[in-house]
MARNULO-329453 format. One record per residue: residue in three letters; x, y, z of N, C-alpha, C in turn. Coordinates in steps of 0.02 Angstrom, whole numbers, plus 50000, padded with zeros to 5 digits. Layout:
! residues N
ALAXYZXYZXYZ
...
This chain:
! residues 120
MET508364938849344508164945249317507994949949374
ALA508214956049368508064961149418507324962949416
ASN507064965349472506364967649473506274973249424
GLN505724973149387505584978549340505334984749376
ILE505004983849432504814989449474505314989849531
VAL505614995749540506124996449591505905000649651
TRP505375004749642505145009149695504455011549676
CYS504055013449726503415016749712503305022349763
ASP503035027749739502825033349781502065033249783
ILE501785033149843501065033049850500855039649883
PRO500505043949846500305050349875499755049549927
VAL499795053349981499295053150034499115060250054
LEU498545061050086498335067550110498565068850181
ASP498565063650222498745064150293499255058650309
LEU499885060450316500415055450324500325051350388
GLU500135054550443500045050750506499495045550498
ARG498925047550471498365042950461498565037250414
ALA498905038950359499105033950310499615029050339
VAL500095031350377500595026950408500245022050456
LYS499775024550495499395020350541498995015150503
SER498655017250451498235012750411498655007550376
TYR499185009550342499615004750306499964999950354
SER500155002350413500464997850462499984992350481
ALA499344994050492498844989050510498714984350452
VAL498624986950392498464982750334499054978250316
LEU499664980850319500254976850302500464972150358
GLY500224973450418500414969250475501134970450498
GLN501404976250481502084978050500502104985550514
ASP502494987450565502564994550580502954997950525
MET502675003350499503025007450451503445012650489
LYS503995014350460504435019450490504395025850450
LYS504375031450487504415037950453505155039750446
HIS505315043050391506005045050378506015052350356
GLU506475056050385506555063050369507075063950313
PHE506885067450262507355069650210507335077350211
PRO507835080650183507815088050182507165090450151
GLY506755093950191506135096850167505565091950157
MET505635085650180505105080750168505135075050219
THR504555073050242504495067050284504075062050246
VAL504295055650246503925050350210503815044550258
GLY503335040350241503235034050275503505028550231
LEU504015024950254504335019850213503955013250217
LEU503795010350160503505003650158504034998750180
PRO503844993750221504344988950244504664985250186
HIS505334985150185505714981450134506424980650158
GLY506754975550133507444974250150507914976350094
ASP508564975750108509064977350057508944973149995
GLY508954976349937508874972849874508154971249856
GLU507674973049900506964971949886506644978249859
VAL506094977449824505724983249799505424986849859
GLY505474993349859505204997349914504785002949888
GLY504565007049935504155012849917504015016949978
CYS503645022349966503485026750022502815030050012
LEU502535032350069501955036550070502215043650077
PHE501915048350042502155055250045501585060150033
THR501665066250057501185071550043501495076349994
SER501065079449954501295084149903500735088849884
ASP500915094949867500415099649841500225098049769
GLU500675094649733500565093149662500255086349649
GLU500415081349691500185074549679499675072749733
LYS499115069849710498565068249756498355060949746
PRO498075057849799497825051049792497285050549738
SER497225044549709496725043649656496505036349653
GLU495875035349635495615028649621495705026849548
LYS496005031249510496105030149438496855029949424
GLY497055026249375497755026149356498105019749379
ILE498745020249389499165014549407498935011549473
MET498955004849476498775001349538499384997449563
ILE499564998649625500114995149657499844988849690
TYR500214983249685500034977049719500464976449781
LEU500154975949840500514975249902500504967949924
ASN501044965749954501124958749974500724957150037
ALA500234952750028499844950150085499884942550083
ASN500454939950060500524932750049500414928850113
GLY499954924050110499814919750167499374922950221
ARG499184929150212498774932650262498264937250230
LEU498054935550169497594939850132496934940950169
ASP496644935650195496004936250232496074940850292
ASP496614940050330496724944250389496844951550368
THR497194952550313497334959250288496684962750267
ILE496264959150229495634961950207495204963850267
ALA495234959850319494814960850379494954967450415
VAL495554970350407495714976550443495654982750399
VAL495504981950336495484987650290494974992950313
THR494344991050322493834996050337493934999150407
ALA494184995250454494314998050521494875003150521
ASN495255003350466495815008050461495715013150406
GLY495095014650392494935020150347494885018550274
GLY494965012150255494915010250185494235007250168
LYS494155005350105493545001850085493724996450034
ILE493334991150035493434985549989493074987249924
VAL493434987249868493134988549803492954981949770
GLN493414977149772493294970349747493534965549801
PRO493094961349827493304956549878493804951549848
LYS494084947549891494574942549871494314938449812
HIS494744937849761494574933849702495214931249670
ARG495144925649635495714922549601495904926649540
ILE496544926849525496784929949464497184924649425
GLY496824919549404497124914049367497674910649406
PRO498234908949372498774905449405499214910049449
PHE499014916449454499424921349489499194922549561
GLY498754918249587498544918949656497884922449663
SER497824926149718497204929649734497354936849751
ARG496854941049743496924948049762496264950749785
ALA496294956249821495724960449837495924967449818
ILE495454971249792495604978149774495254982649824
ILE495644987149852495384991749903495514998949882
VAL495195003449917495385010549915495645011949985
ASP496265014349989496585015350054496285021350091
SER496535022750149496265028150191496345034950159
GLU496755035350107496895041750075496545042650008
GLY496235037249982495885037649918496255034349860
ASN496805030749873497165027149820496865020149811
ARG496795018049748496605011149733497235006849737
VAL497205001449777497774997049789497544989949788
ALA497964985349763497804978249765498194974949821
LEU497864970449857498184966349908498244959449876
HIS498854956549875498984950549837499264944949879
SER499064938749863499344932749894499394927249842
ASP499944923249846500024917649799499504912349809
């Protein structure tokens, strides 16, 4: 079955700060990409994988309310949580089990978005 989620757009206030923060939290360098009239920070992903981007907009703003994206921290959740606050985020819920679906921590990123960090 194909992934039900195919892409996500994560609004940010400061693209440079967000790219630096997400690179540290994800443990991978994010790449910026230029599109006509827009620059985004691409979340690391390969061909055929679910991807997403960080972007700035006058209409869309970061929020701690609403949809929550789960980011892959498989096998490195503790290390990922450890760098959140040093990179402008805050821990909302520390690491906890989510039944048979692994563990997660819920954070607010450097831009004010609520995000889950997930590991099997």
